[in-house]
C-alpha positions as CSV (number, residue, x, y, z in Angstrom):
1,M,2.9,3.4,-7.1
2,Y,2.1,7.0,-8.2
3,P,4.7,7.4,-11.0
4,S,5.7,10.9,-12.1
5,I,8.3,12.0,-14.6
6,S,10.1,15.3,-14.3
7,P,9.3,18.0,-16.9
8,D,12.7,17.7,-18.6
9,N,12.0,13.9,-19.0
10,K,15.2,13.0,-17.0
11,Y,13.8,11.4,-13.9
12,L,11.1,9.0,-12.7
13,V,9.9,9.3,-9.1
14,Y,7.4,6.8,-7.5
15,S,6.4,5.5,-4.1
16,W,7.5,2.0,-3.2
17,R,6.3,-0.2,-0.3
18,R,8.1,-3.4,0.4
19,I,6.6,-6.1,2.6
20,G,7.1,-5.3,6.2
21,Q,8.4,-1.7,5.5
22,R,7.0,1.8,5.2
23,P,6.5,3.3,1.8
24,N,9.2,5.8,0.6
25,L,9.9,7.7,-2.5
26,Y,12.5,6.5,-5.0
27,I,14.0,8.1,-8.0
28,K,15.4,6.7,-11.2
29,A,17.1,8.3,-14.2
30,M,15.1,7.8,-17.4
31,D,18.3,6.8,-19.2
32,G,19.1,4.2,-16.5
33,L,15.8,2.5,-15.7
34,E,17.6,-0.8,-15.5
35,L,19.7,0.5,-12.5
36,P,18.7,0.3,-8.8
37,P,16.6,3.3,-7.6
38,K,17.8,5.9,-5.1
39,A,15.8,6.6,-2.0
40,L,14.5,10.1,-1.7
41,T,12.8,9.8,1.7
42,F,13.7,8.0,4.9
43,S,10.9,9.2,7.3
44,E,8.4,7.3,9.5
45,F,5.7,8.6,7.3
46,Y,4.0,7.3,4.2
47,E,4.9,9.4,1.2
48,G,2.9,9.5,-2.2
49,R,1.8,11.4,-5.2
50,V,4.8,13.5,-6.2
51,V,4.3,16.6,-8.5
52,W,7.2,18.4,-10.2
53,H,8.0,22.0,-10.2
54,P,8.6,23.2,-13.9
55,N,12.4,23.6,-12.9
56,S,12.7,19.7,-12.7
57,E,14.5,20.0,-9.5
58,D,11.9,20.7,-6.8
59,I,9.2,18.1,-5.9
60,Y,6.2,18.4,-3.8
61,Y,4.4,15.5,-2.1
62,Q,2.2,14.6,0.8
63,R,3.1,12.3,3.7
64,K,0.9,10.8,6.4
65,H,1.5,9.0,9.7
66,W,0.6,5.4,9.5
67,N,-2.5,5.9,11.9
68,Y,-3.7,8.7,9.5
69,D,-3.9,11.3,12.3
70,Q,-1.2,13.5,10.8
71,C,-0.7,14.7,7.2
72,E,1.9,17.2,5.8
73,V,2.7,18.8,2.5
74,V,6.4,18.7,1.8
75,H,8.8,20.5,-0.6
76,Q,12.1,18.8,-1.4
77,N,14.9,19.5,-3.8
78,I,16.2,16.3,-5.4
79,I,19.8,17.6,-5.3
80,T,20.0,18.9,-1.7
81,M,17.6,16.2,-0.5
82,E,16.3,18.4,2.4
83,P,12.6,18.0,3.0
84,K,10.6,21.1,4.2
85,V,7.1,21.0,5.5
86,I,5.1,23.8,3.9
87,A,1.5,22.9,5.0
88,T,-0.7,20.4,6.8
89,C,-3.4,18.3,5.2
90,T,-6.1,16.0,6.2
91,G,-4.9,12.4,7.1
92,E,-8.1,10.6,6.3
93,V,-8.3,11.9,2.7
94,D,-6.4,9.9,0.1
95,F,-3.3,11.4,-1.4
96,S,-4.3,14.3,-3.7
97,L,-1.8,16.9,-5.0
98,T,-1.4,18.9,-8.3
99,I,0.7,21.9,-9.3
100,S,-0.2,24.6,-11.6
101,P,1.6,24.7,-15.0
102,N,3.5,27.9,-14.0
103,G,4.6,26.3,-10.6
104,K,2.9,29.0,-8.6
105,Y,0.1,27.0,-6.9
106,L,-0.4,23.7,-5.3
107,A,-3.9,22.3,-5.1
108,F,-4.9,19.5,-2.8
109,I,-7.9,18.2,-0.8
110,M,-8.3,19.2,2.8
111,E,-11.2,19.3,5.2
112,S,-12.7,22.9,5.2
113,E,-12.8,24.6,8.7
114,D,-16.2,26.0,7.9
115,T,-18.1,23.1,6.5
116,K,-15.9,20.2,7.8
117,K,-16.0,18.7,4.4
118,P,-13.1,17.8,2.1
119,T,-12.6,20.5,-0.5
120,V,-10.0,21.9,-2.8
121,Q,-7.3,24.2,-1.1
122,L,-4.9,26.3,-2.9
123,L,-1.3,26.9,-1.6
124,D,0.4,29.9,-3.0
125,L,4.1,29.0,-3.4
126,E,5.2,32.4,-4.2
127,N,3.5,34.2,-1.4
128,N,4.8,32.6,1.9
129,A,2.8,29.5,1.2
130,E,-0.5,31.2,1.9
131,L,-3.5,28.8,1.9
132,S,-6.9,29.5,0.7
133,V,-10.1,27.6,-0.1
134,L,-10.8,27.5,-3.8
135,Y,-14.6,27.3,-3.3
136,Q,-17.0,26.3,-0.6
137,C,-19.3,23.4,-1.5
138,G,-22.1,24.7,0.7
139,E,-24.5,23.2,3.3
140,S,-26.7,21.6,0.7
141,C,-23.8,20.0,-1.4
142,L,-24.1,16.2,-1.5
143,Y,-20.4,15.7,-2.6
144,E,-17.1,15.6,-1.0
145,D,-13.9,16.3,-3.0
146,L,-11.3,13.5,-3.2
147,D,-8.8,14.3,-6.0
148,V,-7.8,17.2,-8.2
149,E,-5.7,18.0,-11.3
150,F,-4.9,21.2,-13.1
151,S,-5.5,21.6,-16.8
152,P,-2.5,22.3,-19.1
153,D,-3.3,26.0,-19.3
154,G,-4.0,26.3,-15.6
155,N,-7.5,27.7,-16.1
156,Q,-9.4,24.7,-15.1
157,L,-9.4,21.9,-12.6
158,V,-10.8,18.4,-12.9
159,I,-12.0,17.1,-9.6
160,S,-13.3,13.7,-8.4
161,R,-16.0,13.8,-5.8
162,T,-17.6,11.1,-3.7
163,L,-21.1,10.4,-2.7
164,D,-20.3,7.7,-0.2
165,E,-16.9,7.5,1.3
166,G,-15.1,6.6,-1.9
167,F,-18.0,4.8,-3.6
168,N,-20.0,6.4,-6.3
169,E,-17.4,9.0,-7.4
170,D,-17.9,11.4,-10.2
171,V,-15.8,13.6,-12.2
172,F,-16.4,17.3,-12.3
173,L,-14.9,20.2,-14.3
174,F,-14.2,23.4,-12.4
175,D,-13.6,26.7,-14.4
176,I,-11.3,28.7,-12.0
177,M,-12.2,32.1,-13.5
178,K,-15.9,31.7,-13.6
179,G,-16.1,29.7,-10.5
180,Q,-18.5,27.1,-12.0
181,L,-18.7,23.4,-11.6
182,E,-19.8,21.0,-14.3
183,Q,-20.5,17.3,-13.7
184,L,-18.9,15.1,-16.4
185,T,-19.8,11.6,-15.2
186,D,-22.6,9.8,-13.4
187,T,-21.1,6.5,-12.4
188,E,-20.8,4.1,-9.5
189,G,-17.0,3.6,-9.6
190,D,-14.1,4.4,-7.2
191,I,-11.9,6.8,-9.1
192,K,-8.2,6.0,-8.9
193,G,-6.4,9.0,-10.5
194,L,-7.0,11.8,-13.0
195,A,-4.9,13.3,-15.8
196,W,-5.4,16.0,-18.4
197,H,-4.4,15.2,-22.1
198,P,-1.7,17.7,-23.2
199,S,-4.1,19.2,-25.7
200,G,-6.6,20.0,-22.9
201,D,-9.5,18.5,-24.7
202,R,-9.7,15.2,-22.9
203,I,-9.4,13.9,-19.5
204,V,-8.1,10.4,-18.6
205,Y,-9.0,8.7,-15.3
206,S,-9.0,5.4,-13.7
207,S,-12.1,3.8,-12.0
208,N,-12.6,0.8,-9.9
209,I,-16.0,-0.5,-10.9
210,A,-17.3,-3.9,-9.5
211,G,-13.9,-4.6,-8.2
212,K,-12.0,-4.1,-11.5
213,R,-9.9,-1.1,-12.4
214,D,-9.7,0.2,-16.0
215,G,-9.0,3.5,-17.7
216,Y,-11.5,5.9,-19.3
217,V,-11.2,8.9,-21.6
218,I,-13.7,11.8,-21.4
219,S,-14.0,14.1,-24.4
220,L,-14.7,17.7,-23.3
221,K,-16.2,18.6,-26.8
222,D,-19.1,16.1,-26.7
223,K,-18.9,14.9,-23.0
224,T,-18.7,11.2,-24.1
225,T,-16.7,8.7,-22.3
226,Q,-14.7,5.7,-23.8
227,K,-13.0,2.8,-22.1
228,L,-9.3,2.2,-22.6
229,N,-9.7,-1.6,-21.8
230,I,-6.4,-1.6,-19.9
231,P,-7.1,-3.8,-16.7
232,G,-5.4,-2.6,-13.6
233,F,-4.9,1.0,-15.0
234,S,-4.3,3.3,-12.1
235,Y,-3.1,6.9,-11.4
236,P,-2.1,8.0,-14.8
237,R,0.3,10.8,-15.6
238,F,1.1,12.0,-19.1
239,I,4.8,11.9,-20.0
240,P,6.2,15.4,-20.8
241,N,6.1,16.3,-24.5
242,S,4.3,13.1,-25.3
243,K,0.8,11.7,-25.7
244,D,1.8,8.5,-23.8
245,V,0.9,8.0,-20.2
246,I,2.6,6.2,-17.4
247,F,0.5,4.4,-14.7
248,H,0.8,1.8,-12.0
249,N,-0.8,-1.4,-12.8
250,W,-2.8,-2.6,-9.8
251,Q,-4.7,-5.9,-10.1
252,V,-5.5,-7.2,-6.7
253,L,-8.5,-9.3,-6.0
254,S,-10.2,-9.6,-2.6
255,S,-11.1,-13.0,-1.1
256,L,-12.7,-14.3,2.1
257,A,-10.5,-16.0,4.7
258,T,-11.2,-17.7,7.9
259,L,-9.1,-17.6,11.1
260,S,-9.4,-19.9,14.2
261,V,-9.6,-17.8,17.3
262,D,-9.9,-20.6,20.0
263,R,-6.2,-21.1,20.6
264,D,-3.6,-19.1,22.4
265,M,-1.6,-18.8,19.1
266,A,-3.7,-18.3,16.0
267,T,-3.4,-20.4,12.9
268,T,-2.6,-18.9,9.6
269,P,-5.7,-17.4,7.9
270,F,-7.2,-20.1,5.7
271,P,-8.7,-19.2,2.2
272,L,-12.4,-19.6,2.1
273,M,-13.3,-18.1,-1.3
274,H,-10.5,-17.4,-3.7
275,S,-10.7,-17.2,-7.5
276,E,-10.5,-14.8,-10.4
277,F,-13.5,-12.9,-8.8
278,S,-13.6,-10.7,-5.8
279,Y,-15.5,-11.4,-2.5
280,H,-15.8,-9.1,0.4
281,S,-18.1,-7.9,3.3
282,P,-19.1,-11.3,4.8
283,H,-21.8,-11.6,7.5
284,Y,-22.8,-14.9,9.3
285,S,-26.3,-15.9,10.3
286,E,-26.3,-18.3,13.3
287,R,-29.9,-19.1,12.7
288,K,-29.4,-20.1,9.1
289,N,-25.8,-21.2,9.5
290,K,-25.1,-19.3,6.2
291,L,-22.7,-16.6,5.1
292,V,-23.8,-13.7,3.1
293,F,-21.3,-11.6,1.1
294,V,-20.8,-9.4,-1.9
295,S,-19.3,-10.9,-5.2
296,N,-18.7,-9.6,-8.7
297,E,-19.0,-13.0,-10.3
298,S,-22.0,-11.7,-12.4
299,G,-20.1,-8.5,-13.6
300,F,-21.8,-6.5,-10.9
301,E,-21.4,-6.4,-7.2
302,E,-24.4,-8.4,-6.0
303,I,-25.4,-10.1,-2.8
304,W,-24.5,-13.9,-2.6
305,L,-25.2,-16.8,-0.2
306,S,-23.0,-19.8,0.8
307,N,-22.4,-22.4,3.3
308,V,-19.9,-21.6,6.0
309,D,-17.2,-23.6,4.2
310,G,-17.8,-21.5,1.0
311,S,-19.7,-24.3,-0.8
312,E,-23.1,-24.0,-2.7
313,R,-22.7,-20.3,-3.6
314,M,-26.0,-18.7,-4.7
315,Q,-26.7,-15.2,-6.1
316,L,-29.5,-13.6,-4.2
317,T,-29.9,-10.3,-6.0
318,N,-30.0,-9.4,-9.7
319,L,-30.1,-5.6,-9.6
320,S,-27.2,-5.2,-12.1
321,S,-25.7,-2.7,-9.7
322,H,-23.0,-2.3,-7.1
323,L,-24.4,-3.3,-3.7
324,K,-22.7,-2.9,-0.4
325,F,-22.5,-4.3,3.2
326,P,-25.2,-7.0,3.6
327,R,-26.3,-7.8,7.1
328,W,-28.4,-10.7,8.3
329,S,-31.4,-10.1,10.6
330,H,-31.0,-12.2,13.8
331,D,-33.9,-14.6,12.8
332,G,-32.2,-15.1,9.4
333,E,-35.4,-14.0,7.5
334,Y,-33.9,-10.8,6.0
335,I,-30.8,-9.2,4.7
336,A,-30.3,-5.4,4.8
337,F,-27.8,-3.7,2.5
338,L,-26.9,-0.4,0.9
339,G,-27.9,0.1,-2.8
340,P,-27.0,2.5,-5.5
341,K,-27.6,6.2,-5.6
342,T,-30.9,7.6,-7.0
343,A,-32.2,11.0,-7.9
344,G,-31.4,13.3,-5.0
345,K,-29.8,10.6,-2.8
346,K,-26.4,9.3,-2.3
347,N,-27.6,5.7,-1.7
348,S,-30.5,3.9,-0.2
349,L,-31.3,1.2,2.3
350,Y,-32.7,-2.0,0.9
351,V,-34.1,-5.2,2.6
352,L,-34.1,-8.7,0.9
353,N,-36.6,-11.3,2.0
354,V,-34.4,-14.4,1.8
355,Q,-37.2,-16.8,1.3
356,T,-39.1,-14.9,-1.5
357,Q,-35.9,-13.0,-2.7
358,I,-38.1,-9.9,-3.0
359,V,-36.0,-6.7,-2.6
360,S,-37.7,-3.7,-1.1
361,K,-36.3,-0.1,-0.8
362,M,-36.7,1.5,2.6
363,P,-38.7,4.8,2.4
364,S,-36.4,7.6,3.5
365,N,-35.9,11.3,3.0
366,F,-32.3,11.3,4.0
367,E,-29.6,12.2,1.3
368,Q,-27.2,9.5,2.5
369,H,-27.3,6.3,4.5
370,F,-24.4,4.5,6.2
371,R,-24.0,0.7,6.5
372,P,-26.8,-1.0,8.3
373,S,-27.3,-3.5,11.1
374,W,-30.4,-4.8,12.9
375,S,-32.2,-4.1,16.1
376,I,-32.2,-7.0,18.4
377,D,-35.9,-7.6,17.8
378,D,-35.4,-7.5,14.1
379,K,-38.2,-4.9,13.7
380,A,-35.9,-2.2,12.4
381,I,-32.7,-1.4,10.8
382,I,-30.1,0.5,12.7
383,A,-28.1,2.9,10.5
384,A,-26.6,6.4,10.6
385,A,-28.0,8.8,8.0
386,K,-27.3,12.3,6.8
387,T,-29.2,15.2,5.6
388,D,-28.5,19.0,5.4
389,N,-24.8,18.1,6.3
390,K,-25.9,16.6,9.6
391,T,-25.5,12.9,10.6
392,S,-27.4,11.1,13.4
393,L,-28.1,7.4,14.3
394,Y,-31.5,6.2,13.4
395,R,-33.9,3.3,13.8
396,F,-35.6,2.5,10.5
397,P,-38.7,0.2,11.2
398,I,-39.2,-2.4,8.4
399,D,-43.0,-1.7,8.5
400,H,-42.0,1.5,6.8
401,S,-43.2,3.7,9.6
402,Q,-41.2,6.9,10.3
403,P,-37.6,6.5,11.4
404,E,-36.6,7.4,14.9
405,V,-33.5,9.2,16.2
406,L,-31.4,6.9,18.4
407,L,-28.5,9.2,18.9
408,N,-28.3,12.8,17.8
409,Q,-24.6,12.9,16.9
410,K,-22.3,11.8,14.2
411,V,-22.0,7.9,13.9
412,K,-20.3,5.8,11.2
413,Y,-21.6,2.3,12.3
414,A,-23.5,0.7,15.1
415,E,-24.6,-2.7,16.5
416,Q,-27.1,-3.6,19.1
417,D,-26.1,-6.4,21.6
418,A,-28.4,-9.0,23.2
419,N,-29.0,-6.7,26.2
420,G,-30.3,-4.0,24.0
421,L,-27.2,-1.7,24.4
422,I,-26.0,-0.1,21.1
423,W,-22.2,0.0,20.3
424,F,-20.9,2.4,17.8
425,T,-18.0,4.2,16.3
426,P,-18.1,8.0,15.4
427,G,-15.3,7.6,12.8
428,R,-11.8,6.6,12.3
429,N,-9.5,7.1,15.3
430,K,-12.5,7.9,17.5
431,G,-12.6,4.9,19.7
432,L,-15.5,2.4,20.5
433,W,-18.6,3.7,22.3
434,R,-21.8,2.3,23.8
435,F,-25.2,3.7,25.0
436,D,-28.5,2.6,26.4
437,P,-31.3,3.5,23.9
438,S,-34.0,2.9,26.5
439,K,-32.9,6.0,28.4
440,E,-34.8,9.2,27.5
441,V,-31.5,11.1,27.1
442,P,-28.7,8.6,25.9
443,E,-25.4,9.1,27.4
444,P,-22.7,7.5,25.4
445,V,-19.8,5.8,27.3
446,Q,-16.4,5.3,25.7
447,I,-15.3,1.6,26.0
448,L,-12.1,1.8,24.1
449,D,-10.0,4.9,23.4
450,K,-8.6,5.9,19.9
451,E,-5.2,4.5,20.8
452,N,-6.8,1.0,21.2
453,F,-9.6,1.3,18.7
454,R,-9.1,3.1,15.4
455,V,-11.4,1.6,12.8
456,S,-14.7,2.8,11.7
457,Y,-16.3,-0.4,10.4
458,K,-14.2,-3.5,10.8
459,W,-15.5,-4.7,14.0
460,E,-18.1,-7.2,15.4
461,I,-19.7,-7.6,18.7
462,T,-20.3,-11.1,20.1
463,S,-21.8,-12.5,23.2
464,D,-18.5,-12.3,25.1
465,G,-16.4,-9.6,23.4
466,V,-15.5,-7.7,20.3
467,Y,-13.4,-8.7,17.3
468,F,-11.8,-5.8,15.5
469,Q,-9.0,-4.8,13.1
470,H,-6.1,-2.8,14.6
471,D,-3.3,-1.3,12.5
472,Y,0.4,-0.6,13.2
473,A,3.2,1.0,11.2
474,N,4.0,-2.1,9.2
475,S,1.2,-4.5,9.9
476,H,-2.5,-5.2,10.4
477,Q,-3.6,-7.1,13.4
478,I,-7.0,-8.6,14.5
479,H,-7.6,-8.1,18.2
480,Y,-10.2,-9.4,20.7
481,Y,-11.7,-7.3,23.5
482,N,-13.1,-9.3,26.4
483,Y,-16.1,-7.8,28.2
484,E,-15.5,-9.6,31.5
485,T,-11.8,-8.8,31.9
486,S,-11.8,-5.5,29.8
487,S,-8.6,-6.8,28.2
488,I,-7.5,-6.8,24.6
489,K,-5.8,-9.8,23.1
490,P,-4.0,-9.8,19.7
491,I,-5.2,-12.7,17.5
492,V,-3.1,-12.5,14.4
493,Q,-0.6,-10.2,12.6
494,L,-0.7,-9.8,8.8
495,P,1.4,-7.7,6.4
496,M,0.2,-4.1,5.7
497,G,-2.0,-3.9,2.7
498,T,-3.4,-7.5,3.0
499,I,-6.7,-6.7,4.7
500,R,-9.4,-4.6,3.2
501,R,-10.0,-1.9,5.8
502,I,-13.6,-0.7,4.8
503,A,-15.0,-4.3,4.6
504,S,-16.5,-6.3,7.5
505,I,-15.5,-9.0,9.9
506,T,-17.9,-11.6,11.2
507,Y,-17.7,-14.4,13.8
508,I,-18.9,-18.1,13.7
509,P,-19.5,-19.2,17.2
510,S,-19.9,-22.9,16.5
511,E,-16.5,-23.1,14.8
512,K,-14.9,-20.4,16.8
513,K,-13.7,-18.7,13.6
514,V,-13.8,-15.2,12.3
515,V,-14.3,-14.5,8.5
516,F,-12.9,-11.4,7.0
517,T,-11.9,-9.9,3.6
518,Q,-8.3,-10.5,2.6
519,L,-6.1,-9.0,-0.1
520,E,-3.1,-10.4,-1.8
521,F,0.0,-8.4,-1.2
522,P,0.0,-6.0,-4.2
523,K,2.4,-6.8,-7.0
524,V,2.4,-3.5,-8.8
525,D,4.3,-2.5,-12.0
526,I,4.8,0.9,-13.6
527,K,4.0,0.8,-17.2
528,R,3.9,3.1,-20.3
529,L,0.9,3.3,-22.6
530,S,0.5,4.4,-26.2
531,H,-3.2,4.2,-27.1
532,P,-5.4,5.4,-30.1
533,L,-7.7,7.2,-27.8
534,L,-4.8,9.3,-26.5
535,N,-3.5,10.3,-30.1
């Protein structure tokens, strides 16, 4: 992945992850691409997104620890091979690194100390690696920066910014001299790489829309966007002294799989839904004995329904949009989900009446909502929400009365158990917590620490315990936490990259199975593209 060619056109560097092994950087001579590659890194970290100094000998890259609690910016000479850490970065932000055309500055995304939001940082390579914030987004800013790329003349940056944790990303143009931002796109895609055309008049980017990646070209003259129609197009880079691009071709579908959990040794995950379409984010209703999930069969990401064996699939919504994270009410009458952004809001909470198939938007003054669950009495949706850069956990009554604060602190996701206790996660590598909402002043108690519980979303409470995803250096595992014994039991181990981390997991008590979103192990090629839109 992440191909990059040296300015003198002699070398190709890329990141390569083999099954059961950590990713490392590799290099090939452009005049010997048929020969085996040479490894450049041998660390315990994941390396990615190399940029070249104009001298074609020095490279810069980011590397992260496998549990994403450590991130470093590294300088390495391809001749001496010695790596040198020159800065730290934010582990939870995707790889983002660009170098100015004169080789003086590195720009990357890092959480600001002031606003605690990911924003563009500049590293001065000629002045003792001095780090500075390019600009502050401000308290009222709705966006968080995710990726950045210098223009050919070094006077501008193109920045991808997210509204909702990687969903609903947009492309912005930043004039460095004027300090001005201009929004170029208004989409609902997940951007996977940016590149400037050598002429400086166009920007090429990849976007994952409704589960399918493709390339797009923005003209800076008239602000129009055209599609390249290259399926799988990801992380493009222009070849030096050329109008061709290289990219890695990523076409990986998500599917639903089941796993029996009633044996001492788990069986292999069994495909439940697997086709040329993508399926993700399942949730099971015991009352209805049905699964709800997201599918892109219609060309959009809509809410669908099926039997527990995957048969009799039925589309429930027709919003021609990209819907997320459906969740059954306990009585099986309603489904809550996240819908697309609207004016002034990053997204909205919606409720689907399963019988009438009527969709209602929950009234809310919040700028952003996080994935929903239901109160045990089904009278309200439980979800975190953010406004004025502050996140709290709320109860949203479905009678449209005013939302109530459940916990006045940052929460990513929460579920209420049959006893009325609310379990929640504050974020990645933050552990699993629980509190009693009936108390006047809730006092959260940590149930599992960050070493044993690292995920934000992929977990599900049951009557007897919690199923959750847990990652190691070279593998994913699904674990079970038993309430009675306070013990953790590994259920299954799968290759790294084969579970969709931000999707959900759900439990079917009658069959003693979990259903989760699975990915095929990526088979990724590096390709070169000549295209009329790039001439």
